[in-house]
Every structure is written in C-alpha cells, then in structure tokens.
C-alpha positions in Angstrom: -0.1 0.0 0.1 2.4 2.7 1.1 4.7 4.0 -1.4 1.7 4.9 -4.0 1.3 8.7 -5.0 -1.0 10.7 -2.9 -3.9 10.4 -5.3 -4.2 6.8 -4.9 -6.0 4.9 -2.0 -4.4 5.6 1.5 -3.9 2.6 3.6 -5.0 3.0 7.4 -4.0 0.9 10.3 -5.9 1.2 13.4 -4.7 -0.6 16.5 -6.1 -0.6 20.0 -4.2 -2.1 23.0 -4.6 -2.1 26.8 -0.9 -2.1 27.6 -0.9 -2.0 31.6 0.8 -5.6 31.7 3.8 -4.3 29.8 4.7 -2.0 32.5 4.3 -4.2 35.1 6.8 -6.8 33.7 8.5 -4.9 30.9 11.8 -7.2 30.5 9.6 -10.3 29.4 6.6 -8.5 27.6 7.6 -5.4 25.9 10.0 -6.9 23.5 7.4 -9.5 22.4 4.7 -7.0 22.1 7.0 -4.6 20.0 8.0 -7.5 17.7 4.3 -8.5 17.0 3.3 -4.9 16.6 5.9 -4.3 14.0 4.9 -7.6 12.1 1.5 -6.3 11.6 2.8 -2.8 10.4 4.9 -4.6 8.0 2.4 -6.9 6.5 -0.1 -4.2 6.2 2.1 -1.2 5.3 -0.1 1.6 6.0 0.3 5.3 5.1 -1.7 6.4 8.3 -1.6 4.5 11.7 -3.3 5.1 15.0 -2.3 3.1 17.9 -4.6 3.8 21.1 -3.3 2.5 24.2 -5.2 2.3 27.7 -3.8 2.0 31.1 -0.4 3.5 29.8 2.3 3.1 32.3 0.3 0.1 34.2 -1.0 -0.2 37.9 2.1 1.5 39.4 2.5 4.5 37.1 4.9 6.6 39.0 7.4 3.6 39.2 6.9 3.0 35.6 7.8 6.4 34.1 11.2 5.2 32.9 9.6 2.3 31.1 7.2 4.7 29.6 9.8 6.9 28.1 11.7 3.8 26.9 8.6 2.5 25.2 7.7 5.6 23.5 11.3 6.4 22.3 11.4 2.7 21.0 8.2 3.2 18.9 9.4 6.5 17.4 12.9 5.5 16.4 12.6 1.8 15.7 14.1 0.5 12.4 10.7 -1.0 11.7 9.2 2.5 11.8 11.7 4.4 9.9 9.6 5.3 7.0 7.0 7.2 9.2 8.6 10.6 9.1 5.9 12.4 11.0 4.3 11.5 14.5 2.0 12.8 17.0 2.0 11.3 20.5 -0.4 12.3 23.3 0.2 10.9 26.7 -1.9 11.6 29.6 1.0 11.5 32.2 -0.5 13.8 34.7 -1.3 10.9 37.3 -1.3 13.3 40.2 -4.5 15.0 38.9 -7.2 12.6 40.2 -9.8 14.6 38.4 -8.4 14.5 35.2 -6.1 11.4 34.7 -7.2 8.8 32.0 -3.8 6.8 31.6 -4.7 7.1 27.9 -1.9 7.3 25.1 -2.6 8.0 21.4 0.2 7.5 18.8 -0.4 8.6 15.1 2.3 7.7 12.4 2.2 9.0 9.0 4.4 7.7 6.4 6.8 9.7 4.2 4.8 9.0 0.7 1.6 10.5 2.4 1.5 14.2 1.1 -1.7 15.9 2.2 -2.4 15.1 5.8 -4.0 17.7 8.4 -4.7 17.5 11.9 -7.7 19.6 13.3 -7.3 22.4 15.8 -10.3 22.2 18.1 -9.8 25.7 19.5 -9.1 27.5 16.1 -11.5 25.2 14.4 -9.2 24.8 11.5 -7.0 22.2 10.0 -3.2 22.5 10.3 -0.6 20.6 8.3 1.2 17.9 10.0 5.2 18.0 9.9 7.7 16.7 12.0 7.5 14.2 15.2 5.8 15.7 18.4 5.0 14.5 21.8 2.5 15.9 24.0 2.1 14.8 27.8 1.5 15.8 31.2 -1.4 18.2 30.8 -3.2 17.5 27.7 -6.0 19.7 28.7 -4.3 22.8 27.2 -3.6 21.0 23.9 -5.8 22.6 21.1 -5.4 19.4 18.8 -7.5 17.0 20.9 -10.3 16.9 23.4 -9.8 14.7 26.6 -12.3 14.1 29.4 -12.6 11.7 32.3 -15.9 10.2 33.1 -17.4 11.7 36.2 -16.9 10.0 39.3 -20.6 9.2 40.0 -20.7 6.9 37.0 -18.7 4.1 38.9 -18.9 5.2 42.8 -17.6 1.9 44.1 -14.3 2.6 42.1 -12.8 5.8 43.8 -9.5 5.6 41.6 -11.0 4.9 38.2 -9.0 6.4 35.1 -11.7 5.7 32.8 -12.4 8.4 29.8 -11.5 9.3 26.2 -9.4 11.3 23.9 -10.3 12.6 20.5 -8.5 13.8 17.5 -9.7 14.8 14.1 -7.8 14.3 10.8 -8.0 14.9 7.1 -6.1 12.6 4.7 -6.8 12.2 1.0 -9.7 14.9 1.2 -11.4 12.7 3.8 -12.0 13.9 7.5 -12.8 11.6 10.3 -12.5 11.4 14.1 -10.3 9.0 16.0 -11.7 8.3 19.7 -9.5 6.5 22.1 -11.7 5.1 24.9 -11.5 3.2 28.2 -14.9 2.0 29.8 -15.7 0.8 33.1 -14.8 -2.9 34.1 -16.8 -5.5 35.9 -15.9 -5.1 39.7 -17.4 -8.5 40.8 -18.2 -11.6 38.7 -21.0 -12.5 41.5 -22.6 -9.1 41.0 -22.1 -9.5 37.0 -24.0 -12.6 36.9 -26.9 -11.5 39.0 -29.1 -9.8 36.2 -29.1 -9.8 32.4 -27.9 -7.4 31.3 -25.7 -6.6 34.3 -25.3 -3.4 36.1 -21.8 -3.0 34.7 -23.3 -3.2 31.3 -25.6 -0.5 32.0 -22.7 1.8 33.3 -20.6 1.1 30.2 -23.9 2.0 28.1 -24.2 5.4 30.0 -20.5 6.3 29.4 -20.5 5.4 25.7 -23.6 7.1 24.9 -22.2 10.3 26.8 -18.9 9.9 24.2 -21.1 9.4 21.3 -23.3 12.7 22.1 -20.1 14.7 22.8 -18.5 13.9 19.4 -21.8 14.7 17.1 -22.7 17.7 19.0 -23.1 21.1 17.6 -19.7 22.7 18.3 -18.0 21.2 15.1 -18.7 20.0 11.7 -20.1 16.3 11.7 -17.5 13.9 10.2 -17.2 10.2 10.2 -15.7 8.5 13.3 -14.0 5.5 14.6 -14.1 4.8 18.2 -11.4 2.3 19.2 -10.3 1.3 22.8 -10.8 -1.1 25.8 -14.7 -1.1 26.0 -14.6 -3.6 28.6 -17.6 -5.3 26.7 -18.4 -8.6 28.8 -20.6 -11.4 27.7 -24.0 -11.6 29.6 -22.7 -13.5 32.5 -25.9 -14.9 33.6 -26.8 -16.4 30.2 -23.2 -17.8 29.8 -23.4 -19.6 33.1 -26.9 -20.8 32.7 -25.6 -22.2 29.2 -22.2 -23.6 30.4 -23.8 -25.3 33.6 -27.3 -26.1 32.1 -27.1 -29.5 33.7 -25.3 -28.5 36.8 -26.3 -28.1 40.4 -25.4 -24.9 42.3 -24.0 -24.6 45.8 -23.8 -21.3 47.4 -21.0 -20.3 50.0 -21.8 -17.8 52.3 -19.2 -15.7 54.6 -19.8 -16.8 58.2 -19.8 -13.3 59.7 -22.1 -11.4 57.2 -24.0 -14.1 55.4 -22.8 -12.4 52.2 -22.5 -14.9 49.1 -18.8 -15.2 48.4 -18.6 -18.2 46.2 -20.9 -20.3 43.8 -19.9 -23.7 43.0 -21.5 -25.6 39.9 -21.3 -29.3 39.8 -22.3 -32.1 37.4 -25.4 -33.7 38.4 -23.8 -36.9 37.8 -20.3 -37.8 37.0 -19.2 -37.9 40.6 -20.4 -34.4 41.1 -17.5 -32.9 39.4 -16.9 -29.2 39.6 -17.7 -27.6 36.4 -17.4 -23.8 37.3 -16.4 -21.8 40.4 -17.4 -18.2 40.6 -16.1 -15.7 43.1 -15.7 -11.8 43.0 -12.5 -12.2 41.0 -12.6 -16.0 40.1 -14.2 -17.5 37.1 -12.9 -20.9 36.8 -14.6 -22.9 34.2 -13.1 -26.7 33.7 -12.7 -26.6 30.0 -11.0 -23.4 28.5 -11.4 -24.9 25.0 -14.8 -23.5 24.8 -13.4 -20.0 24.8 -10.8 -20.6 22.0 -12.5 -23.3 19.6 -13.3 -21.7 16.4 -12.2 -18.5 17.9 -15.1 -18.5 20.5 -17.7 -18.4 18.0 -20.2 -20.1 19.9 -19.9 -17.4 22.6 -20.6 -14.5 20.2 -24.3 -14.7 20.8 -23.8 -13.5 24.6 -21.9 -10.5 23.3 -24.7 -8.1 23.4 -23.5 -4.8 24.9 -23.3 -3.3 21.4 -26.7 -4.1 20.2 -28.1 -1.0 22.1 -25.9 1.2 19.8 -26.6 -0.6 16.5 -28.2 2.7 15.0 -25.2 4.6 16.0 -22.4 2.1 15.7 -20.9 -0.7 13.4 -18.4 -3.3 13.8 -17.1 -5.7 11.3 -17.7 -9.4 12.1 -15.5 -10.7 14.7 -13.4 -13.8 13.7 -10.8 -13.9 16.5 -11.0 -15.3 20.0 -11.8 -13.0 23.3 -9.2 -10.5 23.6 -9.0 -10.7 27.4 -8.1 -12.1 30.1 -5.0 -13.7 28.9 -2.2 -15.0 31.0 0.5 -12.5 31.9 2.8 -15.4 32.2 5.3 -14.6 29.2 5.4 -18.7 28.4 1.6 -18.7 28.0 0.6 -17.3 24.9 -2.9 -18.8 24.4 -4.0 -19.5 28.0 -6.7 -17.3 29.4 -6.5 -16.3 33.3 -9.5 -17.9 35.6 -10.2 -14.6 37.0 -13.1 -13.3 34.3 -15.1 -15.0 31.8 -13.2 -14.2 28.6 -14.7 -11.6 26.4 -14.0 -9.4 23.5 -13.1 -6.2 25.5 -11.0 -4.6 22.9 -12.7 -3.2 19.7 -12.9 -0.9 16.8 -16.1 0.5 16.2 -17.2 3.1 13.8 -20.1 5.4 12.5 -22.2 4.3 9.7 -20.6 6.9 7.6 -17.3 5.6 8.3 -18.6 2.0 7.4 -19.5 3.3 3.9 -16.0 4.8 3.6 -14.1 1.8 4.3 -16.4 -0.5 2.4 -16.4 1.4 -0.8 -13.1 -0.1 -2.2 -12.1 0.6 -5.7 -11.3 -3.0 -6.3 -12.3 -6.6 -5.1 -9.2 -7.6 -3.2 -9.6 -8.3 0.5 -9.1 -4.7 1.7 -10.6 -4.6 5.1 -9.3 -6.9 7.9 -10.3 -7.0 11.5 -8.1 -9.2 13.6 -6.0 -9.6 16.8 -2.3 -9.4 17.2 0.0 -12.0 18.6 -2.5 -15.0 18.9 0.5 -17.3 20.0 2.4 -14.9 21.9 1.8 -13.4 25.4 1.0 -9.8 24.8 -0.2 -9.1 28.4 -3.7 -9.5 29.9 -5.2 -8.2 26.4 -4.4 -9.0 22.9 -4.3 -5.9 20.9 -7.1 -5.6 18.0 -6.5 -4.1 14.8 -8.5 -2.8 11.7 -6.7 -2.4 8.4 -8.5 -0.7 5.4 -7.9 2.0 2.6 -9.6 5.2 1.9 -10.0 6.2 -1.8 -9.0 9.8 -2.8 -11.8 12.1 -2.0 -14.2 9.1 -0.6 -15.2 11.4 2.1 -16.5 14.1 0.2 -20.2 14.8 0.3 -21.6 15.7 -3.0 -22.7 19.2 -2.4 -20.2 20.2 0.3 -16.6 19.2 -0.3 -14.6 19.3 2.9 -12.4 22.4 2.9 -9.2 20.7 3.9 -7.3 22.8 1.4 -8.2 25.9 3.6 -5.5 25.2 6.4 -2.6 26.3 7.8 
C-alpha cells in the first residue's frame, strides 16, 4: 500500500491495545509485544497509523515512568518505523491529577509518501498541516489538537481511583475527514454481581458512558464527520446467560461468609459424573473446567452472548469478529494462548465506527480483500489483553459529500 502517490488510496491501520501489563513486567513482555506489533505494520504497510493505548504506565504509574519513556522512544525511533517521518503522540501522564488522569496514550504515525495530511485544531476550528514528530504529555487539557475527558466519578462510585475516559482527535487525509476516539470504559468489579441480572449492572454503566461519548462527538460545536471509536470498551459477555448455558445441567452450591452471610462463592457441579466441579465463581474468580470452549473456532459459540453493542446498533457499526476473546490472557510470558481464570473471557478490545465511516471503508475501488479486522499476537503473550487492529484503505476524496466538499485545502 504505502509508496503509492497521494492520489491513490491511502492505507490506514487502526490498533487498540490495553498495555498495562507491559509496564508491570517490561523485561519479559515489551520485546514480544513490539515485535508482534511491527510484524502487523510490516504486513499491512499503512500510510496512516493510529495506535490507541489504555492503562499506559500500568498499575504503578509513578514507578513505571522510565519504562514509559523507553517504550515511546522505541516506537518513534525503531528501524521498523523508519519510513514514518511524522508522528504525533499524546500521553496522559498527569497521574497526580485525580480529576483528569485517564492513563490513555494515542500515537499517530504518517508514512513519508503521504503528502496531504492535516490535523484539526479544536480551538482555532481549522485544520493544520502535520510536520515533524511531536510528543505531548503531562497536561493534555491545554492542547488544542485534541479533546480529553475523564468520566464523572458518579458513573462508577464503587471505584474511587477509576481512570476511565476518552481522547478525541480529528484528521483529514486524501480529502477525507474523520475523528479517532481513544476510549476506556468501566470494568466488571465483581463476577458475582455481574451474573445476578441480564444485562448486568456494569453493562448499564458502560452503556451510559459510551452514550455520553457519542453524544459529545456529534454535538453542535464542530462539523460532523465520520468517526472511529476504538479502545478497551470492557464489553463483557452476558454472564448470567453464559453461566446458565455452560452449566445447564449442573447443580449450584452457594457459599456464604460466616460473619456477614454474604455470598462469596458459587460452585456448579455436574448432576452425575461424581459431581465434578464445572465452574467456580467468586468476585474475581471465573474458573471453568474447560477453557477450550473460549478458544475453539475463535470462541464463535460465545458471540451470541456478546450483547452490549446491540443497544448502539443505530449509531455504531462493527465488522464481524473472527478472533477469540481478547481478555483476560495469562501474563505469564510462556503462556501465549492461556486465559486467566479471573474473568469470563470476552471481547473487551474493539474497533467501532459510525455508519458513515462504514460506507467509507467498504467502498473499495477493487475487489481484493481490503478490510481486515483481527487480533495481534495469537500465540504470544502480549499481556492480559491481545491488541486488536483494523486495516483498510480510503480512496482519494471518498469522504467528500456531493454538495459540500471538505475544506481541507483551507488550512495553515
């Protein structure tokens, strides 16, 4: 793809990766992660690439700062990225600000052959030509080239330290304007609470937060453009339906705390077969006896329980998923395919888009397989999340409305 003249279609690669694990065990995990990431870049050779990271710096952010710097330098200066002569990096490093800190990191790389590319200045309300490599960190609130927000604390009151939020940037390439939104939504705090109702209370919280973001990016302040929202949505399978299906013929034993009578564990046993334990469920334990069900045929049998996006079907589109659940993988560097038994595996990491963006990427000018939606590092430990990518092409001028051509040429 890369290397063609600017009038040709531009190859685009979007990647989302929750990278928290990489900073908790940098010696073992970062090298593998970068190698697999570079292989995808090399295979698809995009002109424009966006890498959206969540949990940048890991759980112990302050202690990981040197690892963060090293990771960023490696991405910007590695031999694998030498043809990308322009870059923009936005790192939310202001961990001392509880009200603003999101731990999001957004990286954008531009191939040397890409001539006409502009980024939107939200303050000046105009596009500016992108040159050189620039890193913005610490206080992103004052950067006019993006919008950043942390979700209000009352969205998820049981988690006081939550860093969930979003960062939005807007780009124009080959006369086509679009927003790229890096997002991190709320997790499931307890497996026991998640399985009580269908949909779960946590699903409702994510629904509210995602709705907030979508309303924000199509409000009246700026011209409406196509958008891609990609990150760690923390979408989970409908736990109640999954457990009832996996343990349809099992009997359930409830274990309560002696002092409070609170349910602390559920044990599902086969009715016969020596009452073999099929599933043990605790706040942070989801121990199912047969992990193959999550991996066989890329976990396709479980997709019917992946229901959180259905609420947004009028606003968001996703290509068919043909890769296994992206979380929670073992963080043991020798266990590339193994899931941890902390949560029910789920497709947390996704690349979603507006319906106008769908039209943009599916209007290809020839019939080769242009659009690819997949995960990175299927056989390698990439941390507890496998990164997910979308590769496609944008034809020159594909985003131009018939009556109102984007004024990307009127820039500074």
